[in-house]
N, C-alpha and C positions, 0 to 999 in steps of 0.2 A: 189227358189221360195217359198214365204210365203203365207200361206192362213190363215186368222183369222176367228175364229168363236166366236161370243160374247156369253159368258156363264153368266156373271154377269156384273154389271156396270163397275167394275174395273179389271176383269179377262179376259184373252184371252188364247186360245189354238191354236196351229198350227202344222202341220206336216212339218218336215224338209226333203226335197227331197234329199239332199246330192249333188245337182248340184252346180258347180262352179259359182261364180259371174261373171257378164259380164259388159261390157260398154253397158248400155241400150240406151244411146243417146248422141250425140255431136251436139251442136247448135252454129252456128256462131253468135256472138253478134255484132262485128264490125271487122275491118281489123287488129286488134291486140288482140282480145278476143274471147274465146270460153267457152262454159259451157259444162262440162263433167258430166254425170249422170250415176251412177252404179246401177245395179239391186238389190244390197243389201247394207246395212250399212257397210262401210269400216273402217279399222284401220286408224285413222286420220293421224298419223305421216308418215305412208307409202303413203297415198293418197296425202299428201302435199309435198312429196319429188320429186323435179323436175327431178332427175335422173331416175325416174321410168316411164317417158313419153318420147317416141321417135316419131318424126314427119317426114313425107315425105317432099320433096320439100325444104329442108334445113331450115325449121322452127325450132326454139328452144323455150323452155319454159323460160320465164323471171321471172314469179311468179305464185304461186297457192294459192288460198284462199278458205277456206270452206264457203259455202253458209250457213248462219246462220240458225240454226234449223234443219239441215239435215246432216247426215254423209254419204249421198249418192251423194250429189251434190257439184261441185267444179268449181270455175271460174279460167281459166288459161289465163294469159297474155302471148302472144307469140311475136316473132319477127314479123315484118311487112308481112302480107299476100297479095298476088296479087289478085286483084279483079277478080271474075269469075273463079279462079283456084280451084281445088279440092285437098284436103289434107287428109292424113291418120294419125291417131294417134294410136300408140301401147302402151298399158299399161302393165307393168310387175312388179313383186315383190311387189304387193299390195294384201292384204288378207281381207276377210270379217271379221266381228267381230266374226263369227263362226269358223275362222281359215282356211278358204278355199282360195287357191290362185286363182287369176284371170287367 
């Protein structure tokens, strides 16, 4: 968790809590796309690695792209999702820029 306190127009200070990053939000875009948002900025290469995402219901990741301007948000294209079904995504082997594993 980051907390910013404005000191000067270009300086910020924040306490680091030591908490591990989490998946903050998963949003369905359509029947083959989800947006995954992490609680912290993540290591790009790890967050883009499809092997680090496991899905329930037989879904697989087909591609992952970084949402421009954020190292917290990623768009994942999946195999076809069933309308009205619920799915779970498990993310592993991904670290925050501070080096903490999810």
